[in-house]
PAKEGU-971072 format. One record per residue (C-alpha): residue number from 1; x, y, z. Coordinates in Angstrom, 2 decimals, decimal comma, always signed. Layout:
N
- n;xx;yy;zz
- NUM;X;Y;Z;
...
***
This chain:
295
- n;xx;yy;zz
- 1;-27,05;+26,95;-34,54;
- 2;-24,04;+25,69;-36,51;
- 3;-22,27;+29,02;-35,98;
- 4;-22,74;+28,88;-32,20;
- 5;-21,51;+25,28;-31,98;
- 6;-18,51;+26,23;-34,11;
- 7;-17,71;+29,09;-31,71;
- 8;-17,90;+26,74;-28,75;
- 9;-15,59;+24,24;-30,45;
- 10;-13,04;+26,93;-31,29;
- 11;-13,18;+28,39;-27,78;
- 12;-12,64;+24,99;-26,12;
- 13;-9,90;+23,88;-28,51;
- 14;-6,39;+23,76;-26,99;
- 15;-3,59;+24,94;-29,24;
- 16;-0,52;+22,96;-28,13;
- 17;+1,83;+25,05;-30,24;
- 18;+0,51;+28,25;-28,69;
- 19;+0,82;+26,62;-25,27;
- 20;+4,49;+25,86;-25,94;
- 21;+5,10;+29,44;-27,08;
- 22;+3,48;+30,67;-23,87;
- 23;+5,83;+28,55;-21,77;
- 24;+8,81;+29,81;-23,78;
- 25;+7,75;+33,39;-23,10;
- 26;+7,89;+32,62;-19,37;
- 27;+11,18;+30,71;-19,49;
- 28;+12,79;+33,12;-17,01;
- 29;+9,99;+32,59;-14,52;
- 30;+10,24;+28,82;-14,95;
- 31;+13,99;+28,94;-14,41;
- 32;+13,52;+31,08;-11,28;
- 33;+10,99;+28,61;-9,84;
- 34;+13,31;+25,70;-10,66;
- 35;+16,19;+27,41;-8,84;
- 36;+13,97;+28,38;-5,91;
- 37;+12,75;+24,81;-5,53;
- 38;+16,30;+23,47;-5,55;
- 39;+17,49;+26,01;-2,97;
- 40;+14,49;+25,42;-0,72;
- 41;+14,93;+21,63;-0,86;
- 42;+18,64;+21,99;-0,11;
- 43;+18,04;+24,22;+2,90;
- 44;+15,35;+21,92;+4,31;
- 45;+17,53;+18,84;+3,79;
- 46;+20,63;+20,41;+5,28;
- 47;+19,20;+22,18;+8,31;
- 48;+15,73;+20,80;+9,11;
- 49;+15,98;+17,03;+8,51;
- 50;+17,87;+14,91;+11,04;
- 51;+20,54;+12,76;+9,33;
- 52;+20,27;+8,99;+9,81;
- 53;+23,29;+6,66;+9,97;
- 54;+23,24;+2,99;+9,03;
- 55;+25,47;+0,23;+10,44;
- 56;+25,41;-3,47;+9,49;
- 57;+26,81;-6,69;+10,94;
- 58;+26,67;-10,24;+9,56;
- 59;+26,49;-13,70;+11,09;
- 60;+26,87;-17,15;+9,57;
- 61;+24,12;-19,52;+10,65;
- 62;+26,38;-22,58;+10,87;
- 63;+28,47;-23,03;+13,99;
- 64;+32,17;-23,77;+14,07;
- 65;+31,51;-27,49;+14,70;
- 66;+28,94;-27,86;+11,91;
- 67;+30,17;-29,82;+8,90;
- 68;+28,62;-29,36;+5,48;
- 69;+29,02;-32,64;+3,63;
- 70;+26,10;-32,79;+1,22;
- 71;+23,62;-30,75;-0,75;
- 72;+20,98;-31,63;+1,82;
- 73;+22,98;-29,84;+4,49;
- 74;+23,11;-26,71;+2,33;
- 75;+19,36;-26,82;+1,79;
- 76;+18,78;-27,22;+5,51;
- 77;+21,07;-24,25;+6,08;
- 78;+18,98;-22,12;+3,73;
- 79;+15,80;-23,05;+5,60;
- 80;+17,45;-22,32;+8,94;
- 81;+18,44;-18,87;+7,67;
- 82;+14,75;-18,01;+7,24;
- 83;+14,03;-19,23;+10,77;
- 84;+16,90;-17,25;+12,25;
- 85;+15,71;-14,16;+10,37;
- 86;+12,44;-14,35;+12,31;
- 87;+14,31;-14,94;+15,56;
- 88;+16,35;-11,80;+14,93;
- 89;+13,32;-9,57;+15,53;
- 90;+11,90;-11,54;+18,45;
- 91;+11,33;-9,86;+21,79;
- 92;+13,95;-11,85;+23,80;
- 93;+16,73;-10,91;+21,35;
- 94;+15,91;-7,20;+21,24;
- 95;+15,24;-6,88;+24,98;
- 96;+18,64;-8,44;+25,68;
- 97;+20,20;-5,71;+23,52;
- 98;+18,32;-3,06;+25,50;
- 99;+19,61;-4,47;+28,78;
- 100;+23,17;-4,89;+27,52;
- 101;+23,51;-1,33;+26,17;
- 102;+21,22;+0,17;+28,85;
- 103;+19,11;+1,90;+26,23;
- 104;+16,29;+4,23;+27,23;
- 105;+13,80;+2,81;+24,74;
- 106;+11,20;+0,09;+24,31;
- 107;+11,03;-3,08;+22,25;
- 108;+8,57;-1,54;+19,77;
- 109;+10,64;+1,59;+19,16;
- 110;+13,93;-0,27;+18,74;
- 111;+12,31;-2,82;+16,44;
- 112;+11,43;-0,03;+13,98;
- 113;+15,15;+0,76;+13,51;
- 114;+16,32;-2,86;+12,99;
- 115;+16,19;-4,88;+9,78;
- 116;+17,28;-8,54;+9,56;
- 117;+17,69;-9,88;+6,02;
- 118;+18,89;-13,12;+4,52;
- 119;+21,33;-12,37;+1,72;
- 120;+20,20;-14,10;-1,47;
- 121;+21,51;-17,62;-2,10;
- 122;+23,51;-17,66;+1,13;
- 123;+23,42;-18,77;+4,75;
- 124;+24,38;-15,31;+6,01;
- 125;+22,12;-12,96;+7,94;
- 126;+22,70;-9,21;+7,79;
- 127;+21,55;-7,07;+10,71;
- 128;+21,09;-3,40;+9,78;
- 129;+20,42;-0,65;+12,32;
- 130;+19,45;+2,98;+11,61;
- 131;+20,04;+5,68;+14,21;
- 132;+20,79;+9,42;+14,32;
- 133;+23,92;+8,59;+16,38;
- 134;+26,53;+6,76;+14,22;
- 135;+28,29;+5,21;+17,24;
- 136;+25,03;+3,99;+18,73;
- 137;+23,97;+2,49;+15,39;
- 138;+27,21;+0,49;+15,29;
- 139;+26,88;-0,64;+18,92;
- 140;+23,27;-1,78;+18,49;
- 141;+24,12;-3,74;+15,34;
- 142;+27,00;-5,58;+17,03;
- 143;+24,89;-6,23;+20,14;
- 144;+22,11;-7,59;+17,92;
- 145;+24,51;-10,01;+16,23;
- 146;+25,76;-11,24;+19,61;
- 147;+22,26;-11,53;+21,07;
- 148;+20,95;-13,43;+18,05;
- 149;+23,89;-15,85;+18,20;
- 150;+23,16;-16,59;+21,87;
- 151;+19,45;-17,06;+21,15;
- 152;+20,14;-19,49;+18,29;
- 153;+22,52;-21,50;+20,50;
- 154;+19,86;-21,72;+23,23;
- 155;+17,13;-22,87;+20,86;
- 156;+19,26;-25,27;+18,77;
- 157;+21,20;-26,52;+21,81;
- 158;+24,47;-26,07;+19,97;
- 159;+27,38;-23,70;+19,64;
- 160;+26,87;-20,05;+18,74;
- 161;+26,82;-19,16;+15,02;
- 162;+29,92;-17,40;+13,77;
- 163;+29,98;-13,63;+13,36;
- 164;+31,18;-12,86;+9,85;
- 165;+31,58;-9,08;+10,11;
- 166;+31,20;-6,59;+12,92;
- 167;+29,54;-3,24;+12,30;
- 168;+31,77;-0,19;+11,95;
- 169;+30,92;+3,40;+12,78;
- 170;+29,51;+5,00;+9,59;
- 171;+31,30;+8,15;+8,44;
- 172;+28,46;+9,54;+6,33;
- 173;+24,69;+9,54;+6,83;
- 174;+22,63;+7,19;+4,71;
- 175;+19,70;+9,61;+4,57;
- 176;+18,59;+12,14;+3,58;
- 177;+20,44;+12,33;+0,26;
- 178;+21,15;+15,97;-0,49;
- 179;+21,64;+15,62;-4,25;
- 180;+18,43;+13,63;-4,72;
- 181;+16,33;+16,04;-2,65;
- 182;+17,75;+19,06;-4,48;
- 183;+16,89;+17,48;-7,84;
- 184;+13,37;+16,61;-6,66;
- 185;+12,88;+20,13;-5,27;
- 186;+13,97;+21,71;-8,54;
- 187;+11,65;+19,44;-10,50;
- 188;+8,75;+20,17;-8,16;
- 189;+9,27;+23,94;-8,43;
- 190;+9,36;+23,74;-12,23;
- 191;+6,25;+21,55;-12,44;
- 192;+4,25;+23,75;-10,06;
- 193;+5,16;+26,92;-11,95;
- 194;+4,38;+25,34;-15,31;
- 195;+1,09;+24,00;-13,95;
- 196;-0,01;+27,45;-12,78;
- 197;+0,90;+29,00;-16,13;
- 198;-0,97;+26,31;-18,06;
- 199;-4,09;+26,72;-15,90;
- 200;-4,02;+30,48;-16,40;
- 201;-3,58;+29,95;-20,16;
- 202;-6,52;+27,55;-20,37;
- 203;-8,83;+29,78;-18,29;
- 204;-7,96;+32,92;-20,28;
- 205;-10,49;+32,97;-23,15;
- 206;-10,24;+36,67;-23,99;
- 207;-9,52;+37,90;-27,50;
- 208;-6,33;+39,91;-27,62;
- 209;-5,34;+40,24;-31,26;
- 210;-6,91;+40,59;-34,68;
- 211;-5,82;+37,04;-35,42;
- 212;-7,98;+35,84;-32,50;
- 213;-10,99;+37,59;-34,07;
- 214;-10,49;+35,71;-37,32;
- 215;-9,80;+32,46;-35,48;
- 216;-12,77;+32,44;-33,11;
- 217;-15,37;+34,60;-34,92;
- 218;-14,42;+33,71;-38,52;
- 219;-14,62;+37,32;-39,74;
- 220;-11,98;+39,61;-41,16;
- 221;-10,63;+42,64;-39,32;
- 222;-10,68;+45,81;-41,40;
- 223;-9,00;+48,15;-38,91;
- 224;-7,65;+48,30;-35,37;
- 225;-8,19;+51,19;-32,95;
- 226;-5,24;+51,53;-30,55;
- 227;-5,90;+52,47;-26,94;
- 228;-4,16;+55,30;-25,18;
- 229;-1,42;+54,47;-22,72;
- 230;-2,97;+53,30;-19,44;
- 231;-6,48;+52,98;-20,89;
- 232;-8,22;+49,70;-20,12;
- 233;-11,14;+48,52;-22,27;
- 234;-14,26;+47,47;-20,41;
- 235;-16,80;+45,04;-21,73;
- 236;-19,67;+47,33;-20,72;
- 237;-18,17;+50,24;-22,61;
- 238;-17,63;+48,09;-25,70;
- 239;-21,01;+46,39;-25,88;
- 240;-23,41;+48,36;-23,70;
- 241;-26,30;+46,76;-21,88;
- 242;-28,07;+43,69;-23,29;
- 243;-30,83;+44,58;-25,73;
- 244;-29,44;+48,05;-26,49;
- 245;-27,11;+49,22;-29,22;
- 246;-23,40;+49,36;-28,37;
- 247;-22,06;+52,43;-26,61;
- 248;-19,29;+54,64;-27,94;
- 249;-15,82;+53,10;-28,06;
- 250;-14,34;+56,38;-26,83;
- 251;-16,42;+59,36;-25,81;
- 252;-15,62;+62,58;-23,93;
- 253;-18,24;+64,68;-22,12;
- 254;-18,91;+68,16;-23,44;
- 255;-19,94;+71,09;-21,25;
- 256;-23,15;+72,85;-22,21;
- 257;-24,09;+76,52;-21,93;
- 258;-25,24;+76,10;-18,34;
- 259;-22,18;+74,15;-17,27;
- 260;-23,90;+70,76;-17,41;
- 261;-22,03;+67,80;-18,81;
- 262;-23,56;+65,89;-21,68;
- 263;-22,43;+63,07;-23,96;
- 264;-22,68;+62,84;-27,69;
- 265;-25,15;+60,36;-29,05;
- 266;-23,49;+57,02;-29,84;
- 267;-23,03;+56,15;-33,47;
- 268;-23,80;+52,82;-35,04;
- 269;-20,65;+50,68;-34,93;
- 270;-19,08;+49,68;-38,19;
- 271;-17,75;+46,22;-38,90;
- 272;-14,17;+47,38;-38,44;
- 273;-14,88;+49,13;-35,12;
- 274;-16,81;+46,18;-33,77;
- 275;-14,09;+43,74;-34,78;
- 276;-11,45;+45,91;-33,16;
- 277;-13,55;+46,29;-30,05;
- 278;-13,77;+42,54;-29,81;
- 279;-10,15;+42,43;-28,76;
- 280;-9,99;+41,76;-25,02;
- 281;-13,44;+40,13;-24,86;
- 282;-14,25;+36,45;-24,47;
- 283;-15,22;+34,32;-27,50;
- 284;-18,13;+32,97;-25,50;
- 285;-19,23;+36,47;-24,63;
- 286;-18,89;+37,46;-28,29;
- 287;-21,02;+34,66;-29,68;
- 288;-24,20;+36,61;-28,99;
- 289;-22,70;+39,76;-30,56;
- 290;-21,63;+38,21;-33,86;
- 291;-24,80;+39,52;-35,54;
- 292;-23,75;+43,14;-34,80;
- 293;-20,29;+42,51;-36,19;
- 294;-21,51;+40,90;-39,38;
- 295;-23,75;+43,89;-40,05;
***
């Protein structure tokens, strides 16, 4: 019972050093997958993903006639900035932009491309627009700033807030970022390849060398029988059917006097032959055969 539990423990044990050696043996494959992932991500980013351009404009919430004379006025200005941020995404403001630019879109669709933010510790609102057309992104951002100023003047019954900066036509897309996607693609290719190799390593519980026999079965190997080139060992040929003695490790049919083929009777396996035959078999499959080997 102790021997079987020991075999199970050895078979389920993961050798991290051996795992690292396995990955080093496949370093060329890992490098190829890393390169393939980078190339694939670059091609997809460059030719299949639509570039998006970003344009931003800024408005100052105080009007030209507003005087800031105390700390209370500054605090009120900060609170008004939060209110104007909500007004920036209201339906009247965005629908006015649609009418002004004669856009073929709806309020819901245009709202998804607009972001109104209050810059930290300031009374300035920044209106950011994302669009595949750089010129249209700039025009929508400027129209949003103008529409929001008019809406604030209507609600507050005062002058329009000042526009701090108009949006300019962006020269480069803001997304996707080619360098980032290439790096992520390379990392993904490497991780997927390494994951497949590790899974194959963990699922492969066959004995391949004499050292594996000593490691998993705790017996010494006296000799090794090499196979001929192209010859594959089969578990049935090595161990025979359950309940019967093992078959010959290598047997050739002989022709009798009447031309019939016959096989020589199998000999009892020695400890060295059985240990050598264990190479290529599973430790779990060998646990029931350890009695033959120890004989």
